[in-house]
PyMOL Python script that loads the backbone (N, CA, C, O; Angstrom):
from pymol import cmd

cmd.read_pdbstr("""\
ATOM      1  N   MET A   1     -62.806  35.375 -12.942  1.00  0.00           N
ATOM      2  CA  MET A   1     -61.839  35.224 -14.021  1.00  0.00           C
ATOM      3  C   MET A   1     -62.314  36.070 -15.200  1.00  0.00           C
ATOM      4  O   MET A   1     -63.500  36.095 -15.529  1.00  0.00           O
ATOM      5  N   SER A   2     -61.380  36.748 -15.813  1.00  0.00           N
ATOM      6  CA  SER A   2     -61.721  37.597 -16.954  1.00  0.00           C
ATOM      7  C   SER A   2     -61.812  36.765 -18.231  1.00  0.00           C
ATOM      8  O   SER A   2     -61.330  35.634 -18.292  1.00  0.00           O
ATOM      9  N   ALA A   3     -62.437  37.349 -19.240  1.00  0.00           N
ATOM     10  CA  ALA A   3     -62.561  36.678 -20.534  1.00  0.00           C
ATOM     11  C   ALA A   3     -61.194  36.424 -21.149  1.00  0.00           C
ATOM     12  O   ALA A   3     -60.983  35.396 -21.792  1.00  0.00           O
ATOM     13  N   GLU A   4     -60.266  37.350 -20.958  1.00  0.00           N
ATOM     14  CA  GLU A   4     -58.922  37.185 -21.522  1.00  0.00           C
ATOM     15  C   GLU A   4     -58.193  35.999 -20.886  1.00  0.00           C
ATOM     16  O   GLU A   4     -57.542  35.213 -21.574  1.00  0.00           O
ATOM     17  N   ARG A   5     -58.314  35.886 -19.572  1.00  0.00           N
ATOM     18  CA  ARG A   5     -57.654  34.765 -18.884  1.00  0.00           C
ATOM     19  C   ARG A   5     -58.341  33.444 -19.218  1.00  0.00           C
ATOM     20  O   ARG A   5     -57.676  32.420 -19.375  1.00  0.00           O
ATOM     21  N   ALA A   6     -59.657  33.464 -19.326  1.00  0.00           N
ATOM     22  CA  ALA A   6     -60.393  32.256 -19.699  1.00  0.00           C
ATOM     23  C   ALA A   6     -60.003  31.822 -21.107  1.00  0.00           C
ATOM     24  O   ALA A   6     -59.879  30.627 -21.375  1.00  0.00           O
ATOM     25  N   LEU A   7     -59.809  32.781 -22.005  1.00  0.00           N
ATOM     26  CA  LEU A   7     -59.396  32.463 -23.370  1.00  0.00           C
ATOM     27  C   LEU A   7     -58.014  31.819 -23.376  1.00  0.00           C
ATOM     28  O   LEU A   7     -57.791  30.853 -24.106  1.00  0.00           O
ATOM     29  N   THR A   8     -57.092  32.329 -22.583  1.00  0.00           N
ATOM     30  CA  THR A   8     -55.755  31.755 -22.499  1.00  0.00           C
ATOM     31  C   THR A   8     -55.816  30.322 -21.976  1.00  0.00           C
ATOM     32  O   THR A   8     -55.139  29.436 -22.498  1.00  0.00           O
ATOM     33  N   ALA A   9     -56.629  30.098 -20.946  1.00  0.00           N
ATOM     34  CA  ALA A   9     -56.785  28.748 -20.395  1.00  0.00           C
ATOM     35  C   ALA A   9     -57.398  27.809 -21.427  1.00  0.00           C
ATOM     36  O   ALA A   9     -56.958  26.670 -21.580  1.00  0.00           O
ATOM     37  N   PHE A  10     -58.414  28.294 -22.133  1.00  0.00           N
ATOM     38  CA  PHE A  10     -59.076  27.486 -23.157  1.00  0.00           C
ATOM     39  C   PHE A  10     -58.102  27.140 -24.285  1.00  0.00           C
ATOM     40  O   PHE A  10     -58.062  25.997 -24.740  1.00  0.00           O
ATOM     41  N   ALA A  11     -57.331  28.108 -24.729  1.00  0.00           N
ATOM     42  CA  ALA A  11     -56.370  27.864 -25.812  1.00  0.00           C
ATOM     43  C   ALA A  11     -55.316  26.849 -25.380  1.00  0.00           C
ATOM     44  O   ALA A  11     -54.959  25.960 -26.153  1.00  0.00           O
ATOM     45  N   GLY A  12     -54.822  26.975 -24.165  1.00  0.00           N
ATOM     46  CA  GLY A  12     -53.849  26.010 -23.656  1.00  0.00           C
ATOM     47  C   GLY A  12     -54.418  24.604 -23.602  1.00  0.00           C
ATOM     48  O   GLY A  12     -53.751  23.643 -23.984  1.00  0.00           O
ATOM     49  N   PHE A  13     -55.654  24.483 -23.127  1.00  0.00           N
ATOM     50  CA  PHE A  13     -56.320  23.181 -23.084  1.00  0.00           C
ATOM     51  C   PHE A  13     -56.473  22.601 -24.486  1.00  0.00           C
ATOM     52  O   PHE A  13     -56.224  21.415 -24.699  1.00  0.00           O
ATOM     53  N   MET A  14     -56.879  23.430 -25.437  1.00  0.00           N
ATOM     54  CA  MET A  14     -57.084  22.952 -26.807  1.00  0.00           C
ATOM     55  C   MET A  14     -55.774  22.491 -27.434  1.00  0.00           C
ATOM     56  O   MET A  14     -55.762  21.502 -28.166  1.00  0.00           O
ATOM     57  N   VAL A  15     -54.680  23.181 -27.166  1.00  0.00           N
ATOM     58  CA  VAL A  15     -53.374  22.754 -27.688  1.00  0.00           C
ATOM     59  C   VAL A  15     -53.004  21.392 -27.101  1.00  0.00           C
ATOM     60  O   VAL A  15     -52.586  20.491 -27.828  1.00  0.00           O
ATOM     61  N   LEU A  16     -53.159  21.246 -25.786  1.00  0.00           N
ATOM     62  CA  LEU A  16     -52.843  19.955 -25.160  1.00  0.00           C
ATOM     63  C   LEU A  16     -53.734  18.839 -25.692  1.00  0.00           C
ATOM     64  O   LEU A  16     -53.261  17.729 -25.933  1.00  0.00           O
ATOM     65  N   LEU A  17     -55.023  19.129 -25.876  1.00  0.00           N
ATOM     66  CA  LEU A  17     -55.944  18.149 -26.429  1.00  0.00           C
ATOM     67  C   LEU A  17     -55.532  17.749 -27.843  1.00  0.00           C
ATOM     68  O   LEU A  17     -55.541  16.566 -28.182  1.00  0.00           O
ATOM     69  N   SER A  18     -55.174  18.727 -28.664  1.00  0.00           N
ATOM     70  CA  SER A  18     -54.810  18.422 -30.045  1.00  0.00           C
ATOM     71  C   SER A  18     -53.524  17.607 -30.121  1.00  0.00           C
ATOM     72  O   SER A  18     -53.391  16.742 -30.987  1.00  0.00           O
ATOM     73  N   VAL A  19     -52.586  17.870 -29.234  1.00  0.00           N
ATOM     74  CA  VAL A  19     -51.349  17.076 -29.213  1.00  0.00           C
ATOM     75  C   VAL A  19     -51.655  15.642 -28.784  1.00  0.00           C
ATOM     76  O   VAL A  19     -51.121  14.692 -29.357  1.00  0.00           O
ATOM     77  N   ALA A  20     -52.514  15.485 -27.774  1.00  0.00           N
ATOM     78  CA  ALA A  20     -52.892  14.140 -27.326  1.00  0.00           C
ATOM     79  C   ALA A  20     -53.618  13.378 -28.441  1.00  0.00           C
ATOM     80  O   ALA A  20     -53.358  12.194 -28.657  1.00  0.00           O
ATOM     81  N   LEU A  21     -54.529  14.060 -29.147  1.00  0.00           N
ATOM     82  CA  LEU A  21     -55.231  13.415 -30.256  1.00  0.00           C
ATOM     83  C   LEU A  21     -54.266  13.017 -31.362  1.00  0.00           C
ATOM     84  O   LEU A  21     -54.412  11.955 -31.968  1.00  0.00           O
ATOM     85  N   THR A  22     -53.282  13.868 -31.622  1.00  0.00           N
ATOM     86  CA  THR A  22     -52.274  13.554 -32.646  1.00  0.00           C
ATOM     87  C   THR A  22     -51.485  12.316 -32.253  1.00  0.00           C
ATOM     88  O   THR A  22     -51.225  11.449 -33.088  1.00  0.00           O
ATOM     89  N   TYR A  23     -51.110  12.234 -31.005  1.00  0.00           N
ATOM     90  CA  TYR A  23     -50.283  11.126 -30.538  1.00  0.00           C
ATOM     91  C   TYR A  23     -51.069   9.818 -30.435  1.00  0.00           C
ATOM     92  O   TYR A  23     -50.598   8.770 -30.876  1.00  0.00           O
ATOM     93  N   PHE A  24     -52.268   9.883 -29.850  1.00  0.00           N
ATOM     94  CA  PHE A  24     -53.009   8.667 -29.543  1.00  0.00           C
ATOM     95  C   PHE A  24     -54.011   8.231 -30.619  1.00  0.00           C
ATOM     96  O   PHE A  24     -54.345   7.049 -30.696  1.00  0.00           O
ATOM     97  N   VAL A  25     -54.495   9.156 -31.447  1.00  0.00           N
ATOM     98  CA  VAL A  25     -55.556   8.809 -32.381  1.00  0.00           C
ATOM     99  C   VAL A  25     -55.068   8.765 -33.823  1.00  0.00           C
ATOM    100  O   VAL A  25     -55.115   7.720 -34.472  1.00  0.00           O
ATOM    101  N   HIS A  26     -54.592   9.926 -34.327  1.00  0.00           N
ATOM    102  CA  HIS A  26     -54.188   9.979 -35.739  1.00  0.00           C
ATOM    103  C   HIS A  26     -53.283  11.188 -35.958  1.00  0.00           C
ATOM    104  O   HIS A  26     -53.547  12.260 -35.415  1.00  0.00           O
ATOM    105  N   PRO A  27     -52.223  11.030 -36.745  1.00  0.00           N
ATOM    106  CA  PRO A  27     -51.317  12.153 -37.003  1.00  0.00           C
ATOM    107  C   PRO A  27     -51.981  13.343 -37.700  1.00  0.00           C
ATOM    108  O   PRO A  27     -51.467  14.460 -37.636  1.00  0.00           O
ATOM    109  N   GLY A  28     -53.104  13.117 -38.354  1.00  0.00           N
ATOM    110  CA  GLY A  28     -53.808  14.199 -39.036  1.00  0.00           C
ATOM    111  C   GLY A  28     -54.331  15.267 -38.081  1.00  0.00           C
ATOM    112  O   GLY A  28     -54.615  16.389 -38.500  1.00  0.00           O
ATOM    113  N   PHE A  29     -54.457  14.926 -36.811  1.00  0.00           N
ATOM    114  CA  PHE A  29     -54.903  15.923 -35.835  1.00  0.00           C
ATOM    115  C   PHE A  29     -53.877  17.037 -35.639  1.00  0.00           C
ATOM    116  O   PHE A  29     -54.171  18.039 -34.986  1.00  0.00           O
ATOM    117  N   MET A  30     -52.677  16.871 -36.199  1.00  0.00           N
ATOM    118  CA  MET A  30     -51.676  17.938 -36.135  1.00  0.00           C
ATOM    119  C   MET A  30     -52.222  19.205 -36.789  1.00  0.00           C
ATOM    120  O   MET A  30     -51.843  20.310 -36.401  1.00  0.00           O
ATOM    121  N   TRP A  31     -53.106  19.061 -37.776  1.00  0.00           N
ATOM    122  CA  TRP A  31     -53.704  20.232 -38.430  1.00  0.00           C
ATOM    123  C   TRP A  31     -54.600  21.005 -37.473  1.00  0.00           C
ATOM    124  O   TRP A  31     -54.767  22.215 -37.627  1.00  0.00           O
ATOM    125  N   PHE A  32     -55.174  20.328 -36.495  1.00  0.00           N
ATOM    126  CA  PHE A  32     -55.951  21.006 -35.462  1.00  0.00           C
ATOM    127  C   PHE A  32     -55.032  21.912 -34.643  1.00  0.00           C
ATOM    128  O   PHE A  32     -55.396  23.042 -34.318  1.00  0.00           O
ATOM    129  N   THR A  33     -53.845  21.415 -34.314  1.00  0.00           N
ATOM    130  CA  THR A  33     -52.864  22.217 -33.583  1.00  0.00           C
ATOM    131  C   THR A  33     -52.441  23.425 -34.412  1.00  0.00           C
ATOM    132  O   THR A  33     -52.299  24.527 -33.884  1.00  0.00           O
ATOM    133  N   VAL A  34     -52.243  23.215 -35.700  1.00  0.00           N
ATOM    134  CA  VAL A  34     -51.875  24.314 -36.599  1.00  0.00           C
ATOM    135  C   VAL A  34     -52.992  25.366 -36.633  1.00  0.00           C
ATOM    136  O   VAL A  34     -52.713  26.564 -36.585  1.00  0.00           O
ATOM    137  N   PHE A  35     -54.234  24.930 -36.715  1.00  0.00           N
ATOM    138  CA  PHE A  35     -55.370  25.852 -36.721  1.00  0.00           C
ATOM    139  C   PHE A  35     -55.418  26.690 -35.441  1.00  0.00           C
ATOM    140  O   PHE A  35     -55.644  27.899 -35.494  1.00  0.00           O
ATOM    141  N   ILE A  36     -55.207  26.050 -34.303  1.00  0.00           N
ATOM    142  CA  ILE A  36     -55.214  26.773 -33.024  1.00  0.00           C
ATOM    143  C   ILE A  36     -54.097  27.808 -32.997  1.00  0.00           C
ATOM    144  O   ILE A  36     -54.318  28.950 -32.592  1.00  0.00           O
ATOM    145  N   GLY A  37     -52.909  27.422 -33.423  1.00  0.00           N
ATOM    146  CA  GLY A  37     -51.780  28.364 -33.445  1.00  0.00           C
ATOM    147  C   GLY A  37     -52.022  29.524 -34.388  1.00  0.00           C
ATOM    148  O   GLY A  37     -51.703  30.666 -34.057  1.00  0.00           O
ATOM    149  N   ALA A  38     -52.579  29.254 -35.555  1.00  0.00           N
ATOM    150  CA  ALA A  38     -52.872  30.324 -36.513  1.00  0.00           C
ATOM    151  C   ALA A  38     -53.927  31.271 -35.954  1.00  0.00           C
ATOM    152  O   ALA A  38     -53.831  32.485 -36.135  1.00  0.00           O
ATOM    153  N   ASN A  39     -54.929  30.724 -35.279  1.00  0.00           N
ATOM    154  CA  ASN A  39     -55.971  31.553 -34.682  1.00  0.00           C
ATOM    155  C   ASN A  39     -55.391  32.439 -33.582  1.00  0.00           C
ATOM    156  O   ASN A  39     -55.736  33.618 -33.494  1.00  0.00           O
ATOM    157  N   LEU A  40     -54.521  31.891 -32.749  1.00  0.00           N
ATOM    158  CA  LEU A  40     -53.878  32.690 -31.701  1.00  0.00           C
ATOM    159  C   LEU A  40     -52.999  33.788 -32.306  1.00  0.00           C
ATOM    160  O   LEU A  40     -52.944  34.907 -31.796  1.00  0.00           O
ATOM    161  N   PHE A  41     -52.318  33.450 -33.392  1.00  0.00           N
ATOM    162  CA  PHE A  41     -51.449  34.427 -34.045  1.00  0.00           C
ATOM    163  C   PHE A  41     -52.257  35.597 -34.605  1.00  0.00           C
ATOM    164  O   PHE A  41     -51.894  36.754 -34.391  1.00  0.00           O
ATOM    165  N   GLN A  42     -53.347  35.310 -35.319  1.00  0.00           N
ATOM    166  CA  GLN A  42     -54.153  36.394 -35.882  1.00  0.00           C
ATOM    167  C   GLN A  42     -54.841  37.186 -34.783  1.00  0.00           C
ATOM    168  O   GLN A  42     -55.034  38.393 -34.926  1.00  0.00           O
ATOM    169  N   GLN A  43     -55.215  36.531 -33.684  1.00  0.00           N
ATOM    170  CA  GLN A  43     -55.881  37.223 -32.579  1.00  0.00           C
ATOM    171  C   GLN A  43     -54.941  38.227 -31.919  1.00  0.00           C
ATOM    172  O   GLN A  43     -55.385  39.267 -31.433  1.00  0.00           O
ATOM    173  N   SER A  44     -53.659  37.924 -31.899  1.00  0.00           N
ATOM    174  CA  SER A  44     -52.704  38.850 -31.276  1.00  0.00           C
ATOM    175  C   SER A  44     -52.605  40.162 -32.053  1.00  0.00           C
ATOM    176  O   SER A  44     -52.266  41.196 -31.476  1.00  0.00           O
ATOM    177  N   PHE A  45     -52.897  40.131 -33.357  1.00  0.00           N
ATOM    178  CA  PHE A  45     -52.851  41.354 -34.158  1.00  0.00           C
ATOM    179  C   PHE A  45     -54.202  42.048 -34.283  1.00  0.00           C
ATOM    180  O   PHE A  45     -54.278  43.276 -34.273  1.00  0.00           O
ATOM    181  N   THR A  46     -55.265  41.261 -34.402  1.00  0.00           N
ATOM    182  CA  THR A  46     -56.580  41.853 -34.648  1.00  0.00           C
ATOM    183  C   THR A  46     -57.411  42.049 -33.396  1.00  0.00           C
ATOM    184  O   THR A  46     -58.298  42.902 -33.366  1.00  0.00           O
ATOM    185  N   GLY A  47     -57.131  41.259 -32.351  1.00  0.00           N
ATOM    186  CA  GLY A  47     -57.931  41.320 -31.137  1.00  0.00           C
ATOM    187  C   GLY A  47     -59.235  40.556 -31.248  1.00  0.00           C
ATOM    188  O   GLY A  47     -60.025  40.547 -30.303  1.00  0.00           O
ATOM    189  N   PHE A  48     -59.476  39.916 -32.381  1.00  0.00           N
ATOM    190  CA  PHE A  48     -60.714  39.173 -32.606  1.00  0.00           C
ATOM    191  C   PHE A  48     -60.483  37.680 -32.441  1.00  0.00           C
ATOM    192  O   PHE A  48     -59.580  37.108 -33.052  1.00  0.00           O
ATOM    193  N   CYS A  49     -61.313  37.054 -31.606  1.00  0.00           N
ATOM    194  CA  CYS A  49     -61.273  35.605 -31.459  1.00  0.00           C
ATOM    195  C   CYS A  49     -62.692  35.120 -31.219  1.00  0.00           C
ATOM    196  O   CYS A  49     -63.334  35.551 -30.261  1.00  0.00           O
ATOM    197  N   PRO A  50     -63.198  34.230 -32.070  1.00  0.00           N
ATOM    198  CA  PRO A  50     -64.557  33.729 -31.898  1.00  0.00           C
ATOM    199  C   PRO A  50     -64.798  33.077 -30.537  1.00  0.00           C
ATOM    200  O   PRO A  50     -65.906  33.145 -30.004  1.00  0.00           O
ATOM    201  N   ALA A  51     -63.772  32.449 -29.974  1.00  0.00           N
ATOM    202  CA  ALA A  51     -63.944  31.798 -28.670  1.00  0.00           C
ATOM    203  C   ALA A  51     -64.267  32.823 -27.582  1.00  0.00           C
ATOM    204  O   ALA A  51     -64.996  32.507 -26.642  1.00  0.00           O
ATOM    205  N   THR A  52     -63.746  34.030 -27.690  1.00  0.00           N
ATOM    206  CA  THR A  52     -64.042  35.069 -26.703  1.00  0.00           C
ATOM    207  C   THR A  52     -65.513  35.440 -26.747  1.00  0.00           C
ATOM    208  O   THR A  52     -66.126  35.678 -25.706  1.00  0.00           O
ATOM    209  N   ILE A  53     -66.079  35.492 -27.933  1.00  0.00           N
ATOM    210  CA  ILE A  53     -67.505  35.805 -28.069  1.00  0.00           C
ATOM    211  C   ILE A  53     -68.328  34.736 -27.358  1.00  0.00           C
ATOM    212  O   ILE A  53     -69.279  35.049 -26.643  1.00  0.00           O
ATOM    213  N   VAL A  54     -67.960  33.484 -27.555  1.00  0.00           N
ATOM    214  CA  VAL A  54     -68.683  32.388 -26.905  1.00  0.00           C
ATOM    215  C   VAL A  54     -68.512  32.456 -25.391  1.00  0.00           C
ATOM    216  O   VAL A  54     -69.483  32.297 -24.651  1.00  0.00           O
ATOM    217  N   LEU A  55     -67.297  32.690 -24.929  1.00  0.00           N
ATOM    218  CA  LEU A  55     -67.052  32.772 -23.490  1.00  0.00           C
ATOM    219  C   LEU A  55     -67.864  33.887 -22.841  1.00  0.00           C
ATOM    220  O   LEU A  55     -68.368  33.732 -21.729  1.00  0.00           O
ATOM    221  N   ARG A  56     -67.986  35.002 -23.536  1.00  0.00           N
ATOM    222  CA  ARG A  56     -68.716  36.140 -22.974  1.00  0.00           C
ATOM    223  C   ARG A  56     -70.225  35.917 -23.006  1.00  0.00           C
ATOM    224  O   ARG A  56     -70.913  36.200 -22.025  1.00  0.00           O
ATOM    225  N   LYS A  57     -70.745  35.411 -24.127  1.00  0.00           N
ATOM    226  CA  LYS A  57     -72.199  35.268 -24.265  1.00  0.00           C
ATOM    227  C   LYS A  57     -72.744  34.056 -23.524  1.00  0.00           C
ATOM    228  O   LYS A  57     -73.776  34.147 -22.859  1.00  0.00           O
ATOM    229  N   VAL A  58     -72.068  32.938 -23.632  1.00  0.00           N
ATOM    230  CA  VAL A  58     -72.586  31.700 -23.047  1.00  0.00           C
ATOM    231  C   VAL A  58     -72.238  31.594 -21.556  1.00  0.00           C
ATOM    232  O   VAL A  58     -73.081  31.210 -20.745  1.00  0.00           O
ATOM    233  N   PHE A  59     -71.005  31.933 -21.205  1.00  0.00           N
ATOM    234  CA  PHE A  59     -70.557  31.743 -19.830  1.00  0.00           C
ATOM    235  C   PHE A  59     -70.541  33.024 -18.999  1.00  0.00           C
ATOM    236  O   PHE A  59     -70.321  32.974 -17.789  1.00  0.00           O
ATOM    237  N   GLY A  60     -70.772  34.169 -19.640  1.00  0.00           N
ATOM    238  CA  GLY A  60     -70.891  35.424 -18.907  1.00  0.00           C
ATOM    239  C   GLY A  60     -69.592  36.030 -18.407  1.00  0.00           C
ATOM    240  O   GLY A  60     -69.615  36.851 -17.491  1.00  0.00           O
ATOM    241  N   PHE A  61     -68.454  35.647 -18.986  1.00  0.00           N
ATOM    242  CA  PHE A  61     -67.191  36.255 -18.580  1.00  0.00           C
ATOM    243  C   PHE A  61     -67.173  37.725 -18.972  1.00  0.00           C
ATOM    244  O   PHE A  61     -67.755  38.114 -19.984  1.00  0.00           O
ATOM    245  N   LYS A  62     -66.510  38.528 -18.173  1.00  0.00           N
ATOM    246  CA  LYS A  62     -66.353  39.947 -18.453  1.00  0.00           C
ATOM    247  C   LYS A  62     -64.893  40.229 -18.794  1.00  0.00           C
ATOM    248  O   LYS A  62     -63.997  39.504 -18.362  1.00  0.00           O
ATOM    249  N   THR A  63     -64.659  41.291 -19.576  1.00  0.00           N
ATOM    250  CA  THR A  63     -63.294  41.652 -19.935  1.00  0.00           C
ATOM    251  C   THR A  63     -62.579  42.260 -18.728  1.00  0.00           C
ATOM    252  O   THR A  63     -63.212  42.620 -17.736  1.00  0.00           O
ATOM    253  N   GLU A  64     -61.266  42.367 -18.824  1.00  0.00           N
ATOM    254  CA  GLU A  64     -60.476  43.006 -17.764  1.00  0.00           C
ATOM    255  C   GLU A  64     -60.968  44.429 -17.525  1.00  0.00           C
ATOM    256  O   GLU A  64     -61.070  44.872 -16.381  1.00  0.00           O
ATOM    257  N   LYS A  65     -61.272  45.141 -18.604  1.00  0.00           N
ATOM    258  CA  LYS A  65     -61.738  46.516 -18.491  1.00  0.00           C
ATOM    259  C   LYS A  65     -63.072  46.586 -17.755  1.00  0.00           C
ATOM    260  O   LYS A  65     -63.258  47.430 -16.880  1.00  0.00           O
ATOM    261  N   GLU A  66     -64.002  45.696 -18.111  1.00  0.00           N
ATOM    262  CA  GLU A  66     -65.301  45.673 -17.439  1.00  0.00           C
ATOM    263  C   GLU A  66     -65.167  45.346 -15.957  1.00  0.00           C
ATOM    264  O   GLU A  66     -65.867  45.923 -15.126  1.00  0.00           O
ATOM    265  N   LEU A  67     -64.272  44.424 -15.625  1.00  0.00           N
ATOM    266  CA  LEU A  67     -64.047  44.084 -14.226  1.00  0.00           C
ATOM    267  C   LEU A  67     -63.431  45.238 -13.447  1.00  0.00           C
ATOM    268  O   LEU A  67     -63.781  45.471 -12.290  1.00  0.00           O
ATOM    269  N   ALA A  68     -62.504  45.967 -14.093  1.00  0.00           N
ATOM    270  CA  ALA A  68     -61.873  47.103 -13.430  1.00  0.00           C
ATOM    271  C   ALA A  68     -62.872  48.222 -13.177  1.00  0.00           C
ATOM    272  O   ALA A  68     -62.835  48.866 -12.128  1.00  0.00           O
ATOM    273  N   LEU A  69     -63.759  48.453 -14.127  1.00  0.00           N
ATOM    274  CA  LEU A  69     -64.751  49.507 -13.967  1.00  0.00           C
ATOM    275  C   LEU A  69     -65.805  49.158 -12.923  1.00  0.00           C
ATOM    276  O   LEU A  69     -66.353  50.044 -12.268  1.00  0.00           O
ATOM    277  N   SER A  70     -66.086  47.871 -12.770  1.00  0.00           N
ATOM    278  CA  SER A  70     -67.100  47.465 -11.784  1.00  0.00           C
ATOM    279  C   SER A  70     -66.525  47.367 -10.386  1.00  0.00           C
ATOM    280  O   SER A  70     -67.280  47.257  -9.419  1.00  0.00           O
ATOM    281  N   GLY A  71     -65.199  47.406 -10.252  1.00  0.00           N
ATOM    282  CA  GLY A  71     -64.564  47.373  -8.942  1.00  0.00           C
ATOM    283  C   GLY A  71     -64.458  45.991  -8.346  1.00  0.00           C
ATOM    284  O   GLY A  71     -64.247  45.866  -7.140  1.00  0.00           O
ATOM    285  N   LYS A  72     -64.594  44.954  -9.139  1.00  0.00           N
ATOM    286  CA  LYS A  72     -64.488  43.569  -8.619  1.00  0.00           C
ATOM    287  C   LYS A  72     -63.143  42.986  -8.886  1.00  0.00           C
ATOM    288  O   LYS A  72     -62.883  41.840  -8.520  1.00  0.00           O
TER     289      LYS A  72
END
""", "prot")
cmd.dss("prot")
cmd.show_as("cartoon", "prot")
cmd.util.cbc("prot")
cmd.orient("prot")
C-alpha cells in the first residue's frame, strides 16, 4: 500500500471516529471533524500533511512514485 492510499484510509477512519465521538461522547468533538476536514482541504493545495510524514517514517510506507520506480 502506498503512503497516499494509507493517508486516505487513515483520514476516512479519523472522520468516522470523530463522528462517533460526537454522537456518543460529546457534541464538542464536532471540532475534531472540522479540523480533519480543514487539514484535508489544505493538503489538497499544498501537498503537505503531517500524517504522511508519520506514515512514511514510522510505518515505512512508500509514495506511489517510489513504488513505481522500484517496480513493485
